C-alpha positions in Angstrom: -14.3 -99.6 115.5 -15.9 -96.4 114.4 -19.4 -96.2 113.0 -19.7 -96.5 109.2 -21.6 -93.5 107.7 -23.2 -93.0 104.4 -20.7 -91.2 102.2 -21.5 -89.2 99.1 -18.7 -88.6 96.5 -18.8 -85.7 94.1 -16.4 -83.7 92.0 -14.0 -81.5 93.9 -14.6 -77.8 93.2 -12.3 -74.9 93.7 -14.2 -73.9 96.8 -13.4 -77.3 98.3 -9.7 -76.8 98.1 -9.3 -75.1 101.5 -10.7 -78.2 103.3 -8.7 -80.5 100.9 -5.6 -78.6 101.7 -6.1 -78.9 105.5 -6.6 -82.7 105.2 -3.5 -83.0 103.1 -1.5 -80.8 105.4 -2.5 -83.0 108.4 -1.1 -86.0 106.5 2.1 -84.3 105.6 2.7 -83.1 109.2 1.7 -86.3 111.0 2.1 -89.3 108.6 4.3 -91.0 106.2 1.7 -91.7 103.5 3.0 -88.5 101.7 6.8 -88.0 101.5 6.3 -84.3 101.4 7.9 -82.7 104.5 6.3 -79.3 104.2 2.6 -79.0 103.3 1.9 -77.0 100.1 -0.1 -73.8 100.4 -3.5 -73.3 98.9 -2.1 -71.8 95.7 0.0 -74.9 95.1 -2.9 -77.2 95.9 -5.0 -75.2 93.4 -2.3 -75.7 90.7 -2.2 -79.5 91.4 -6.0 -79.7 91.3 -6.2 -77.7 88.1 -3.6 -80.0 86.4 -5.8 -83.0 87.2 -9.2 -81.6 86.4 -8.1 -79.7 83.2 -7.1 -83.0 81.7 -10.5 -84.6 82.5 -9.1 -86.8 85.2 -11.1 -87.5 88.4 -10.7 -85.5 91.5 -13.4 -86.3 94.0 -14.4 -85.3 97.6 -16.2 -87.5 100.1 -18.8 -86.0 102.3 -21.2 -87.4 104.9 -24.6 -87.7 103.3 -26.2 -85.5 106.0 -23.7 -82.6 105.4 -22.3 -82.5 101.8 -20.4 -79.2 102.6 -18.1 -81.1 105.0 -15.3 -83.0 103.4 -14.3 -86.3 105.1 -11.8 -87.3 102.5 -10.6 -86.9 98.9 -9.3 -88.9 96.1 -7.8 -88.2 92.7 -5.8 -89.9 90.0 -3.3 -88.8 87.4 -1.5 -90.6 84.6 1.2 -92.8 86.1 3.9 -91.1 84.0 3.6 -88.3 81.4 4.8 -90.4 78.4 2.2 -91.4 75.8 2.7 -95.2 76.4 1.4 -94.7 80.0 -1.9 -93.2 78.8 -3.9 -96.2 80.2 -2.1 -96.4 83.6 -3.0 -94.1 86.4 -1.8 -93.5 90.0 -4.4 -93.1 92.7 -4.3 -91.0 95.8 -6.7 -91.2 98.8 -6.6 -89.1 101.9 -9.1 -89.3 104.8 -9.7 -86.4 107.2 -8.7 -86.8 110.8 -11.6 -88.3 112.8 -13.0 -90.0 109.7 -10.7 -93.0 109.7 -12.3 -96.5 109.7 -15.7 -95.1 108.8 -15.9 -96.3 105.2 -14.5 -93.0 103.6 -11.4 -94.6 102.0 -13.2 -97.5 100.4 -16.0 -95.2 99.3 -13.3 -93.0 97.7 -11.7 -95.9 95.8 -15.1 -97.3 95.0 -16.0 -94.1 93.1 -12.6 -93.4 91.6 -12.1 -96.8 89.9 -15.2 -96.5 87.7 -14.2 -93.0 86.7 -10.8 -94.3 85.7 -12.5 -97.2 83.7 -14.6 -94.6 81.9 -11.3 -92.9 80.9 -10.2 -96.3 79.5 -7.6 -96.8 82.2 -6.4 -100.4 82.3 -4.0 -100.3 85.2 -4.2 -98.4 88.5 -1.1 -98.1 90.6 -1.0 -97.3 94.3 2.4 -95.8 95.4 2.0 -96.2 99.2 4.4 -94.3 101.4 5.8 -96.4 104.3 5.5 -100.2 104.5 4.1 -99.7 108.0 1.1 -97.8 106.4 -1.1 -100.8 107.0 -4.3 -98.8 106.7 -3.6 -97.8 103.1 -2.2 -101.2 102.2 -5.4 -102.9 103.6 -7.6 -100.4 101.9 -6.1 -101.1 98.5 -6.1 -104.8 99.1 -9.8 -104.6 99.9 -10.4 -102.7 96.7 -8.7 -105.5 94.7 -5.1 -104.3 94.4 -2.2 -106.7 94.6 1.2 -106.1 96.0 3.7 -105.8 93.2 6.8 -104.6 94.9 8.5 -102.6 97.6 11.2 -99.9 97.2 13.2 -100.3 100.4 14.5 -97.3 102.3 13.8 -94.8 99.5 12.4 -91.8 101.5 13.7 -90.0 104.6 11.1 -88.5 106.9 10.7 -88.0 110.6 14.3 -89.1 111.2 13.9 -92.5 109.6 14.1 -94.3 106.3 10.8 -95.3 104.7 9.8 -97.8 102.1 7.3 -97.4 99.3 4.9 -100.2 98.7 3.6 -100.6 95.1 0.2 -102.1 94.5 -1.6 -102.5 91.2 -5.1 -103.3 90.0 -6.2 -104.1 86.5 -9.5 -102.6 85.3 -11.5 -104.4 82.6 -11.9 -102.6 79.3 -14.8 -100.2 78.9 -17.9 -101.9 77.5 -17.8 -99.7 74.4 -14.1 -100.3 73.8 -12.6 -103.7 73.8 -9.0 -102.6 73.1 
């Protein structure tokens, strides 16, 4: 097991997007957590980041405490669906940089993201996990209090095989200043 390090989470800034893009590109090219088959370029990643942050939604980067310019992972959330009735339901995304797995980055990301979502009066957080064999992401979400709510079987095709999507969900308590 790798050594756990002290992780600092902060908002993702435009200058962080190059490192964020490289982390995401790695996952697209080597894993099944993302069903994209071609990594988006930096301009597309900037558009995606802008969509999230312009709406006031959280987009965070994780750095080791001793070097906050180095990005060990990132996390963000966006409304689960664009319809008004989903205004209190968000989908989370967490990506850990190669070499930083099993060092506490993923749980630090979720541990910082969830309070940000609660502040936005989010009541339900949905994890849409690519590949039922993605045991690291499933375990991470379970550790953060998510429950398995379903599996979509053989819904994606990547690397020459059919992949499932595991759905997990966590309820957040209402904000202290809003009991709705």
